[in-house]
C-alpha positions as CSV (number, residue, x, y, z in Angstrom):
1,M,-61.6,-129.2,37.2
2,S,-64.7,-126.9,36.6
3,L,-66.6,-125.7,39.6
4,P,-69.9,-123.8,39.8
5,S,-69.9,-120.2,40.8
6,R,-70.0,-119.3,44.5
7,E,-73.5,-118.0,44.2
8,A,-74.7,-121.2,42.6
9,R,-72.9,-123.3,45.3
10,S,-74.5,-121.2,48.0
11,R,-78.0,-121.9,46.7
12,K,-77.3,-125.6,46.3
13,D,-74.9,-126.4,49.2
14,D,-75.2,-123.9,52.0
15,T,-77.8,-125.9,53.8
16,A,-76.9,-129.1,55.6
17,E,-78.2,-130.8,58.6
18,G,-81.3,-128.6,58.4
19,G,-79.5,-125.3,58.6
20,P,-76.8,-123.1,57.0
21,M,-73.2,-124.1,57.1
22,L,-69.8,-122.7,56.3
23,R,-67.1,-124.7,54.6
24,I,-63.7,-124.0,56.2
25,A,-60.7,-125.8,54.8
26,N,-57.2,-126.2,56.1
27,C,-54.1,-126.1,53.9
28,S,-51.2,-126.1,56.4
29,G,-50.6,-127.6,59.8
30,F,-47.1,-126.2,60.4
31,Y,-44.4,-124.0,58.9
32,G,-43.1,-126.4,56.2
33,D,-46.2,-128.3,55.3
34,R,-47.1,-129.4,51.8
35,L,-46.9,-126.4,49.4
36,S,-49.5,-127.8,47.0
37,A,-52.2,-128.1,49.7
38,A,-53.7,-124.7,49.1
39,R,-54.3,-125.4,45.5
40,E,-55.6,-128.9,46.3
41,M,-58.2,-127.4,48.7
42,V,-59.3,-124.6,46.4
43,E,-59.5,-126.8,43.2
44,G,-60.7,-130.0,44.8
45,G,-64.2,-129.0,45.8
46,P,-66.4,-126.1,47.1
47,I,-65.1,-124.2,50.1
48,D,-65.9,-120.8,51.6
49,V,-62.8,-120.1,53.7
50,L,-59.2,-121.3,53.3
51,T,-57.2,-121.4,56.5
52,G,-53.7,-122.4,57.4
53,D,-51.7,-122.7,60.6
54,W,-48.0,-121.8,60.4
55,L,-47.1,-121.1,64.0
56,A,-45.9,-123.4,66.7
57,E,-44.1,-122.5,69.9
58,L,-40.8,-123.4,68.2
59,T,-41.7,-121.4,65.1
60,M,-41.8,-118.1,67.0
61,F,-38.2,-118.6,68.1
62,I,-37.2,-119.5,64.5
63,L,-38.9,-116.4,63.1
64,A,-37.2,-114.3,65.8
65,G,-33.8,-115.7,64.6
66,N,-34.8,-114.9,61.0
67,R,-35.7,-111.4,61.9
68,L,-32.4,-110.8,63.7
69,K,-30.6,-111.9,60.5
70,G,-32.6,-109.4,58.4
71,R,-35.0,-112.0,57.0
72,P,-38.8,-111.7,57.2
73,G,-40.5,-112.3,60.5
74,Y,-43.4,-114.1,58.8
75,A,-43.7,-117.3,56.8
76,P,-42.7,-116.8,53.2
77,T,-44.1,-120.2,52.2
78,F,-47.6,-118.7,52.7
79,L,-46.9,-116.3,49.8
80,K,-45.8,-119.2,47.6
81,Q,-49.1,-121.0,48.3
82,L,-51.1,-117.8,47.9
83,E,-49.6,-117.1,44.4
84,Q,-51.1,-120.4,43.2
85,V,-54.7,-119.7,44.4
86,L,-55.3,-116.1,45.0
87,G,-56.9,-115.4,41.6
88,T,-59.2,-118.4,42.0
89,C,-60.2,-117.4,45.5
90,V,-61.1,-113.9,44.4
91,D,-63.2,-115.3,41.5
92,R,-65.1,-117.6,43.8
93,G,-65.4,-115.4,46.8
94,I,-63.2,-117.7,49.0
95,K,-61.9,-115.9,52.1
96,I,-58.3,-116.6,53.2
97,V,-57.4,-116.5,56.9
98,S,-53.9,-117.3,58.1
99,N,-51.6,-116.8,61.1
100,A,-48.5,-116.8,58.8
101,G,-47.9,-113.2,59.8
102,G,-45.9,-114.5,62.8
103,L,-43.9,-111.7,64.3
104,D,-44.7,-109.3,61.5
105,P,-48.3,-109.5,60.3
106,G,-48.1,-106.0,58.9
107,G,-45.1,-107.0,56.7
108,C,-46.8,-110.1,55.6
109,A,-50.0,-108.2,54.7
110,A,-47.9,-105.8,52.7
111,A,-46.3,-108.7,50.8
112,V,-49.8,-110.1,50.1
113,S,-50.9,-106.7,48.7
114,E,-47.7,-106.6,46.5
115,L,-48.4,-110.1,45.3
116,A,-52.0,-109.2,44.4
117,G,-50.8,-106.1,42.5
118,R,-48.3,-108.1,40.6
119,L,-51.0,-110.6,39.6
120,G,-53.4,-107.8,38.6
121,L,-55.9,-108.6,41.3
122,A,-58.1,-106.3,43.4
123,V,-57.7,-107.8,46.9
124,R,-58.6,-106.2,50.3
125,V,-56.0,-107.3,52.8
126,A,-56.4,-107.1,56.6
127,H,-53.9,-107.8,59.4
128,V,-54.3,-108.2,63.1
129,T,-51.8,-106.9,65.7
130,G,-51.8,-106.7,69.4
131,D,-50.4,-110.1,70.2
132,D,-46.8,-108.9,70.2
133,L,-46.1,-107.4,73.6
134,L,-42.5,-106.4,72.9
135,G,-42.6,-104.8,69.5
136,G,-41.8,-101.2,70.2
137,G,-42.8,-98.9,73.0
138,P,-44.2,-99.8,76.4
139,G,-47.6,-100.7,74.9
140,G,-46.3,-102.8,72.0
141,P,-47.4,-102.2,68.4
142,G,-50.9,-103.5,69.0
143,G,-51.7,-100.9,71.6
144,S,-51.8,-103.4,74.5
145,V,-51.3,-101.6,77.8
146,P,-49.6,-103.5,80.6
147,P,-51.1,-103.4,84.0
148,G,-50.0,-100.5,86.2
149,G,-48.5,-98.5,83.4
150,R,-45.2,-100.5,83.5
151,S,-43.4,-101.9,80.6
152,W,-44.3,-105.3,79.3
153,R,-40.7,-106.5,80.0
154,D,-41.2,-105.6,83.7
155,V,-44.5,-107.3,83.8
156,L,-43.2,-110.5,82.2
157,G,-40.2,-110.5,84.4
158,E,-42.5,-110.7,87.5
159,A,-44.9,-113.2,86.0
160,V,-44.4,-116.8,86.8
161,N,-44.2,-119.8,84.5
162,A,-47.7,-121.2,84.1
163,D,-46.4,-124.7,84.4
164,T,-43.7,-124.5,87.0
165,G,-44.3,-121.3,89.0
166,E,-40.7,-120.1,88.3
167,R,-39.8,-116.5,87.5
168,L,-38.5,-115.6,84.0
169,P,-34.7,-115.9,84.4
170,A,-33.7,-113.9,81.3
171,D,-34.7,-111.0,79.0
172,P,-37.4,-112.2,76.7
173,L,-36.7,-112.4,72.9
174,T,-40.4,-112.7,72.0
175,A,-43.7,-112.5,73.9
176,N,-46.9,-113.1,72.0
177,A,-50.4,-113.4,73.5
178,Y,-52.8,-115.9,72.1
179,L,-55.6,-113.9,70.6
180,G,-59.1,-115.2,69.8
181,G,-61.3,-115.2,66.7
182,R,-63.1,-111.8,67.2
183,P,-60.4,-109.7,65.5
184,I,-60.5,-112.0,62.5
185,A,-64.3,-111.7,62.4
186,A,-64.1,-107.9,62.5
187,A,-61.7,-108.0,59.5
188,L,-64.0,-110.2,57.5
189,S,-67.0,-108.2,58.4
190,A,-65.3,-105.0,57.1
191,G,-64.8,-106.7,53.7
192,A,-61.3,-108.3,53.9
193,D,-60.6,-111.0,51.3
194,V,-57.4,-112.0,53.1
195,V,-56.8,-111.8,56.8
196,V,-53.2,-112.2,58.2
197,T,-52.6,-112.5,61.9
198,G,-49.7,-113.0,64.3
199,R,-50.1,-115.3,67.3
200,V,-53.7,-116.4,67.6
201,T,-55.0,-119.7,69.0
202,D,-55.0,-122.4,66.4
203,A,-58.7,-122.8,66.7
204,A,-59.3,-119.0,66.2
205,L,-58.8,-119.6,62.4
206,V,-62.1,-121.4,62.5
207,T,-63.8,-119.5,65.3
208,G,-63.2,-116.2,63.6
209,P,-65.0,-117.1,60.4
210,G,-67.8,-118.7,62.4
211,I,-68.4,-115.4,64.3
212,W,-68.3,-113.5,61.1
213,R,-70.8,-115.8,59.3
214,Y,-73.2,-116.5,62.2
215,G,-72.8,-113.4,64.4
216,W,-72.2,-115.3,67.7
217,R,-72.2,-113.1,70.8
218,P,-69.5,-113.3,73.4
219,D,-71.9,-115.4,75.6
220,D,-72.8,-117.9,72.9
221,Y,-70.6,-120.4,74.7
222,D,-71.8,-123.6,73.1
223,A,-71.5,-122.4,69.5
224,L,-68.1,-120.9,70.2
225,A,-66.9,-124.0,71.9
226,G,-68.1,-126.1,69.0
227,S,-66.1,-124.0,66.6
228,V,-63.1,-124.3,68.9
229,V,-63.3,-128.1,68.8
230,A,-63.7,-128.0,65.0
231,G,-60.7,-125.7,64.7
232,H,-58.7,-128.0,66.9
233,V,-59.5,-130.9,64.7
234,I,-58.5,-129.4,61.3
235,E,-55.7,-127.1,62.4
236,C,-53.0,-129.9,62.1
237,G,-53.8,-130.7,58.5
238,C,-53.6,-134.4,57.6
239,Q,-53.5,-135.5,61.2
240,A,-57.3,-135.4,61.1
241,T,-57.5,-137.4,57.8
242,G,-55.4,-140.4,58.6
243,G,-51.9,-138.9,58.9
244,N,-49.7,-140.1,61.8
245,Y,-52.6,-142.5,62.7
246,A,-52.0,-145.4,65.0
247,F,-54.0,-147.8,62.9
248,F,-52.4,-146.6,59.6
249,G,-53.1,-149.9,57.9
250,E,-56.7,-148.8,57.7
251,V,-55.9,-145.6,55.8
252,P,-56.2,-145.8,52.0
253,D,-53.6,-144.1,49.9
254,P,-51.9,-142.3,52.8
255,A,-49.2,-141.0,50.5
256,N,-51.8,-138.7,48.9
257,C,-53.7,-137.8,52.1
258,G,-56.2,-135.1,51.6
259,F,-56.3,-132.1,53.9
260,P,-59.4,-131.7,56.1
261,L,-62.3,-129.3,56.0
262,V,-65.2,-128.7,58.4
263,E,-68.8,-127.9,57.4
264,L,-69.6,-125.6,60.3
265,A,-73.2,-125.0,61.3
266,A,-74.8,-122.0,63.1
267,D,-75.0,-123.9,66.4
268,G,-71.3,-124.7,66.3
269,S,-71.7,-128.3,65.3
270,G,-69.9,-129.5,62.2
271,V,-68.9,-132.3,59.9
272,I,-65.3,-133.1,59.4
273,T,-64.6,-134.3,55.9
274,K,-62.2,-134.0,52.9
275,H,-62.4,-133.5,49.2
276,P,-63.5,-136.6,47.2
277,G,-60.8,-138.4,45.3
278,T,-58.1,-137.7,47.8
279,G,-56.2,-140.3,49.9
280,G,-56.6,-140.7,53.6
281,L,-59.5,-141.4,56.0
282,V,-61.9,-139.4,58.0
283,S,-63.3,-141.7,60.7
284,V,-64.3,-141.5,64.4
285,G,-60.9,-142.9,65.1
286,T,-58.9,-140.3,63.1
287,V,-61.0,-137.5,64.6
288,T,-60.6,-138.8,68.1
289,A,-56.8,-139.1,67.6
290,Q,-56.6,-135.4,66.7
291,L,-59.0,-134.3,69.5
292,L,-56.5,-135.9,72.0
293,Y,-53.5,-134.1,70.4
294,E,-51.8,-131.5,72.6
295,I,-54.5,-131.1,75.2
296,A,-54.5,-131.3,79.0
297,S,-57.7,-131.1,81.0
298,P,-61.0,-131.8,79.3
299,R,-61.7,-128.1,80.0
300,Y,-59.9,-126.7,77.0
301,P,-59.5,-122.9,77.6
302,G,-59.3,-120.3,75.0
303,P,-59.9,-116.5,74.7
304,D,-63.4,-117.0,73.1
305,A,-64.7,-119.9,75.3
306,V,-63.7,-122.9,77.3
307,A,-64.6,-126.0,75.3
308,R,-65.7,-129.0,77.3
309,F,-64.0,-131.9,75.6
310,D,-65.9,-134.3,77.9
311,T,-69.2,-133.3,76.1
312,I,-68.1,-134.0,72.5
313,R,-70.2,-136.5,70.6
314,L,-68.8,-138.1,67.4
315,E,-70.9,-139.8,64.8
316,Q,-69.8,-141.5,61.5
317,Q,-72.3,-140.1,59.0
318,G,-70.9,-141.9,56.0
319,P,-67.6,-142.5,54.2
320,D,-65.1,-139.7,55.3
321,R,-67.8,-137.8,57.2
322,V,-67.7,-137.5,61.0
323,R,-70.2,-135.2,62.7
324,I,-69.1,-133.3,65.9
325,S,-72.0,-132.2,68.1
326,G,-73.1,-131.7,71.7
327,V,-70.1,-129.5,72.7
328,R,-70.8,-127.4,75.7
329,G,-69.0,-124.2,76.4
330,E,-68.2,-122.0,79.4
331,A,-67.0,-118.4,79.8
332,P,-63.3,-117.9,78.9
333,P,-60.8,-117.2,81.6
334,D,-60.0,-113.6,82.5
335,T,-56.3,-114.2,81.5
336,L,-54.6,-114.8,78.2
337,K,-51.7,-117.2,77.7
338,V,-48.5,-115.5,76.5
339,A,-45.8,-117.5,74.7
340,V,-42.4,-116.1,75.8
341,N,-39.1,-117.2,74.2
342,Y,-35.7,-116.3,75.5
343,L,-32.2,-117.3,74.4
344,G,-31.2,-120.2,76.7
345,G,-27.6,-120.6,75.5
346,Y,-25.9,-122.9,73.0
347,R,-26.0,-126.6,72.4
348,N,-24.2,-129.3,70.5
349,T,-24.9,-133.0,69.9
350,M,-22.7,-135.8,68.8
351,T,-24.2,-139.2,67.9
352,L,-22.1,-142.4,68.1
353,V,-23.1,-145.8,66.9
354,L,-22.6,-148.9,69.1
355,T,-22.8,-152.3,67.5
356,G,-22.7,-156.0,68.7
357,L,-21.9,-157.2,72.1
358,D,-21.6,-155.3,75.4
359,I,-23.6,-152.2,74.3
360,E,-23.9,-150.6,77.7
361,A,-20.2,-151.2,78.5
362,K,-19.2,-149.7,75.2
363,A,-21.4,-146.6,76.0
364,R,-19.7,-146.2,79.3
365,L,-16.3,-146.5,77.6
366,A,-17.2,-143.9,75.0
367,Q,-18.3,-141.4,77.6
368,D,-15.3,-141.9,79.8
369,A,-13.1,-141.3,76.7
370,V,-14.9,-138.0,75.9
371,W,-14.9,-136.6,79.4
372,A,-11.2,-137.4,79.8
373,R,-10.6,-134.8,77.1
374,V,-13.2,-132.2,78.1
375,P,-14.5,-132.2,81.7
376,K,-18.2,-133.0,81.9
377,E,-18.5,-130.6,84.8
378,S,-17.4,-127.7,82.7
379,F,-20.8,-127.6,80.9
380,E,-24.0,-126.1,82.4
381,Q,-26.0,-129.2,81.2
382,V,-25.0,-132.6,79.8
383,H,-27.5,-135.1,78.5
384,T,-26.8,-138.6,77.3
385,E,-29.3,-140.9,75.6
386,L,-28.8,-144.5,74.7
387,T,-31.3,-145.8,72.2
388,P,-31.2,-149.6,71.4
389,L,-31.9,-150.6,67.8
390,G,-31.6,-154.4,67.9
391,D,-27.9,-155.3,67.5
392,T,-27.1,-151.6,67.3
393,A,-27.6,-148.6,69.5
394,L,-27.3,-144.9,69.2
395,L,-25.4,-142.9,71.9
396,R,-26.3,-139.2,71.8
397,I,-24.3,-136.9,73.9
398,T,-25.6,-133.3,74.2
399,V,-23.9,-130.4,75.9
400,M,-25.6,-127.0,76.7
401,D,-23.8,-123.9,77.9
402,P,-24.0,-120.1,77.8
403,D,-20.5,-120.1,76.3
404,R,-20.8,-120.8,72.6
405,A,-17.1,-121.7,72.2
406,K,-17.2,-124.2,75.0
407,A,-20.3,-126.0,73.6
408,G,-18.9,-125.8,70.1
409,R,-15.8,-127.4,68.6
410,L,-14.1,-127.8,72.0
411,F,-16.7,-130.4,72.6
412,S,-17.3,-131.9,69.2
413,S,-13.6,-132.2,68.4
414,A,-13.0,-133.9,71.7
415,V,-15.5,-136.6,70.7
416,V,-13.8,-137.1,67.3
417,E,-10.4,-137.3,69.0
418,T,-11.5,-140.5,70.8
419,G,-12.1,-142.3,67.4
420,L,-9.0,-144.6,67.7
421,A,-9.0,-144.9,71.4
422,S,-12.5,-145.9,72.3
423,Y,-14.8,-148.9,71.9
424,P,-14.5,-151.5,69.1
425,G,-16.6,-150.6,66.0
426,F,-16.5,-146.9,66.7
427,Y,-18.1,-144.6,64.2
428,G,-20.3,-141.5,64.4
429,L,-23.3,-140.1,62.5
430,T,-22.4,-136.4,63.0
431,P,-19.2,-134.6,62.0
432,P,-17.6,-132.1,64.4
433,G,-19.5,-128.9,64.3
434,D,-20.1,-125.6,66.0
435,A,-22.8,-125.0,68.7
436,S,-26.1,-123.6,67.8
437,P,-28.3,-121.3,69.8
438,Y,-31.4,-122.7,71.5
439,G,-34.5,-121.0,72.8
440,V,-36.5,-121.6,76.0
441,Y,-40.3,-121.5,75.8
442,W,-41.8,-119.8,78.9
443,P,-45.7,-119.7,79.2
444,V,-47.1,-117.0,81.4
445,L,-50.6,-115.6,82.0
446,V,-51.5,-111.9,81.7
447,P,-54.9,-110.1,82.3
448,A,-57.0,-110.5,79.2
449,A,-58.2,-106.9,79.5
450,S,-54.6,-105.6,79.1
451,V,-54.2,-107.1,75.6
452,R,-56.0,-105.0,72.9
453,P,-56.1,-106.4,69.4
454,R,-56.1,-104.0,66.5
455,V,-57.4,-104.6,63.0
456,H,-56.0,-102.9,59.9
457,L,-57.6,-103.1,56.5
458,D,-55.8,-102.0,53.4
459,G,-53.3,-100.1,55.6
460,H,-56.0,-98.3,57.7
461,E,-56.9,-99.2,61.2
462,L,-60.5,-100.0,61.8
463,P,-62.4,-98.5,64.7
464,A,-61.8,-100.4,67.9
465,P,-64.9,-102.3,68.9
466,Q,-66.4,-101.6,72.3
467,P,-65.3,-104.4,74.7
468,A,-68.2,-106.6,75.6
469,P,-69.2,-106.8,79.3
470,A,-67.7,-109.8,80.9
471,P,-70.4,-112.6,80.8
472,A,-71.2,-114.4,84.0
473,P,-70.0,-118.0,84.1
474,R,-72.7,-120.5,83.4
475,P,-73.0,-123.4,85.9
476,S,-71.8,-126.7,84.4
477,T,-74.5,-129.1,83.4
478,T,-72.1,-132.0,82.8
479,A,-70.1,-134.4,85.0
480,S,-66.9,-133.3,86.6
481,S,-63.9,-133.3,84.2
482,S,-61.3,-133.9,86.9
483,G,-60.7,-137.4,85.7
484,T,-60.4,-138.8,89.2
485,A,-63.6,-140.9,89.3
486,A,-62.9,-144.5,88.6
487,P,-65.2,-146.2,86.0
488,S,-66.7,-149.6,86.5
489,A,-63.9,-152.1,85.8
490,H,-64.3,-154.6,83.0
491,S,-65.5,-157.9,84.5
492,V,-63.2,-160.8,83.4
493,P,-64.7,-164.2,84.2
494,A,-62.4,-166.7,85.8
495,S,-61.2,-169.7,83.9
496,A,-61.4,-173.3,85.3
497,D,-58.2,-172.9,87.2
498,G,-59.3,-169.5,88.7
499,E,-57.1,-167.4,86.5
500,P,-58.6,-164.7,84.2
501,P,-58.5,-165.5,80.5
502,V,-55.9,-163.0,79.5
503,V,-53.3,-162.9,76.8
504,R,-50.0,-160.9,76.9
505,A,-50.0,-158.8,73.8
506,P,-48.9,-155.3,72.8
507,L,-51.2,-152.6,74.2
508,G,-51.6,-151.3,70.7
509,T,-53.5,-154.4,69.7
510,I,-56.6,-152.6,71.0
511,V,-55.4,-149.1,71.9
512,G,-54.7,-146.2,69.7
513,A,-52.5,-143.3,70.8
514,R,-51.3,-139.8,69.8
515,S,-48.8,-137.8,71.6
516,G,-47.1,-134.4,71.3
517,D,-45.6,-131.4,73.1
518,K,-47.1,-128.8,75.4
519,G,-44.2,-126.6,76.2
520,G,-41.9,-128.6,78.5
521,N,-44.7,-131.2,79.1
522,A,-45.7,-134.1,77.0
523,N,-49.3,-135.0,76.1
524,L,-50.2,-138.6,75.6
525,G,-53.8,-139.5,74.6
526,V,-55.0,-143.0,74.2
527,W,-58.4,-144.4,73.0
528,V,-60.2,-147.6,72.3
529,R,-63.2,-148.5,70.1
530,T,-65.8,-150.1,72.5
531,A,-67.3,-149.3,75.9
532,E,-66.1,-152.7,77.2
533,Q,-62.5,-151.9,76.1
534,F,-62.7,-148.5,77.8
535,A,-64.0,-149.9,81.1
536,W,-60.9,-152.2,81.2
537,L,-58.5,-149.5,80.0
538,A,-59.7,-146.9,82.5
539,G,-59.2,-149.4,85.3
540,Y,-55.8,-150.6,84.1
541,L,-53.9,-147.6,82.7
542,T,-53.2,-145.5,85.7
543,A,-50.5,-142.8,86.0
544,E,-48.4,-145.2,88.0
545,R,-48.8,-147.8,85.2
546,I,-47.6,-145.2,82.7
547,R,-44.4,-144.8,84.8
548,E,-43.9,-148.6,84.7
549,L,-44.4,-148.9,81.0
550,L,-42.5,-145.8,80.0
551,P,-39.3,-145.6,82.1
552,A,-38.5,-142.1,80.9
553,T,-41.5,-140.8,82.8
554,A,-40.5,-142.3,86.1
555,G,-40.3,-139.7,88.9
556,L,-42.3,-137.1,86.9
557,E,-45.7,-135.7,87.8
558,I,-48.4,-137.2,85.5
559,G,-51.8,-135.8,85.2
560,R,-54.6,-138.2,84.1
561,F,-57.9,-137.3,82.6
562,E,-60.8,-139.4,81.5
563,L,-63.0,-138.6,78.4
564,P,-65.6,-141.5,78.5
565,N,-67.5,-139.9,75.6
566,L,-64.5,-140.4,73.4
567,L,-63.6,-143.8,75.0
568,A,-60.3,-142.1,75.8
569,L,-57.8,-141.2,78.5
570,N,-55.3,-138.3,78.4
571,F,-52.1,-138.0,80.3
572,V,-49.9,-135.0,80.8
573,V,-46.3,-135.8,81.7
574,H,-44.9,-132.7,83.3
575,G,-41.3,-131.8,82.6
576,L,-40.5,-134.7,80.2
577,L,-39.3,-132.2,77.5
578,G,-37.4,-129.9,80.0
579,R,-37.7,-126.3,78.9
580,G,-39.6,-127.0,75.7
581,V,-39.0,-128.3,72.2
582,A,-36.1,-125.9,71.3
583,A,-34.3,-126.7,74.5
584,S,-35.0,-130.4,74.8
585,P,-32.0,-132.7,74.4
586,R,-34.2,-135.7,73.8
587,L,-34.0,-137.5,70.5
588,D,-37.8,-137.3,70.3
589,A,-37.8,-133.6,71.4
590,Q,-41.5,-133.2,70.6
591,A,-42.7,-136.5,72.2
592,K,-44.3,-137.5,68.9
593,A,-43.3,-141.1,69.4
594,L,-44.3,-141.4,73.0
595,G,-47.7,-142.9,72.2
596,E,-46.2,-145.5,69.9
597,E,-43.7,-146.5,72.6
598,L,-46.6,-147.1,74.9
599,R,-48.6,-149.1,72.3
600,A,-45.5,-151.4,71.8
601,R,-45.4,-152.4,75.5
602,T,-46.7,-156.0,76.2
603,V,-49.4,-156.1,78.8
604,P,-52.1,-158.7,79.9
605,I,-55.2,-158.0,77.9
606,P,-58.5,-159.8,78.5
607,R,-59.0,-162.2,75.6
608,D,-62.6,-161.2,74.9
609,L,-61.5,-157.6,74.3
610,R,-59.2,-158.3,71.5
611,G,-61.9,-158.6,68.9
């Protein structure tokens, strides 16, 4: 399709809501997302910045494994997308910002420059280092200096797990600090066309361009926090435009879901939308669902600002247009989160199918037969999971051990050997195989002042900016975000016989949900559409009720937070995923389905709330 020049678009479109705005698009929510998305976002309508998120906690471990095998430590799929759009982006002045650099942003930047040369394009490429605390020398490749002049390995070995308080039990394989948006802004201000980073916060891909365009100072907390919220919404791609949405029946043409973009204003407010003619939906509901994804407290910390999610206001401005405003910000913490990964050992899983009568008895028989051939006690960890599927169930047996041979074919062959001496109807879904290595995610905190990002443009390092003085925290002007205050309960009038007029129905009749992983913890956000529904939900859905409705959470610590402005509750289930996604033996290792499990539970709902 034919589009006007960037200059013409700037004159026509760069004013919205009474002030200037910056169109920032997303084309990737994870390493493996839709390859055509970059082209769709560049060709589908006017944008100023193309961003993409390639890094998850699990991805860093995958890239470390690739690097050990002599493969790139960055995401090669980024280059495939870039080849489709780089020329158009240069012609239209579209900036490209990506964290696809992974463990080797310098190598990724060199590959981008090589691609540009091969395409005959003059492109200025920047990359950001400093996040990798282990990449050569005591200070790491980014020039970060650990406290006390010690090595980062020593510092990390003494740091405690930010979730559990435990000391790191093994030598780290990777250790990457979450950087903010200012290095990205510095690269863009120096003239970069493409900026490649390693581990930055997901929101930094939006905050960085916002700082570049609008010149936000370190103490412009509200504007920075607004950009953090906008970045959180669009960084997971189609999850903001109807993908993985609880009420998916409301989403038109979900198979061709368009990726999101934000029209970011100078005050940090923005409008979430998508290109016309694409499938999917941008509504208060889809944006709320993504706001609740992988968060904990309503105080959402980051290296640029703490965003107060309990101050967000959402407004449906029109079809596929949701305005985010009112976000309040606070000073960032004086620490940075560091994602550490270490090799935890080796794992192997065999899955057996149980059918018909006496499912639980068959599961016991299957396990007894296996452990008669290979002692259960010989493994460091054993996890069994029985998943009913109507007249059928899946029995997953997972073993984990530092000894690869023990967790390998010694285990899987023992399972196969029971095939003619086990339960009736025996068959499996997995052939006998070797064990595979698994990583353990270990979050720690380090002093922010000890991590020093460095920015390189066209192979030359830019002068290091003078660190800004630490701004004083601003007193909060909003209600407490502790989530402990109980709202007014929904008043249900009694019927003639004194019983409240309720009906037993799935919770999902009125409640939406989205869930995901936060290291070894699971995040479960739920929301409703009316104030009356929220008053009932806030009184009914306690942490203890979650334990009753979701037996897998029984005995675990559950944090509960209220976000009345979003008509939402957020729960953090501590330890549900063990040592993180890569080490979790659960079938749903990332807790993606936890919210849908909750919505399927039958509960007593007041009749007048069902709409």
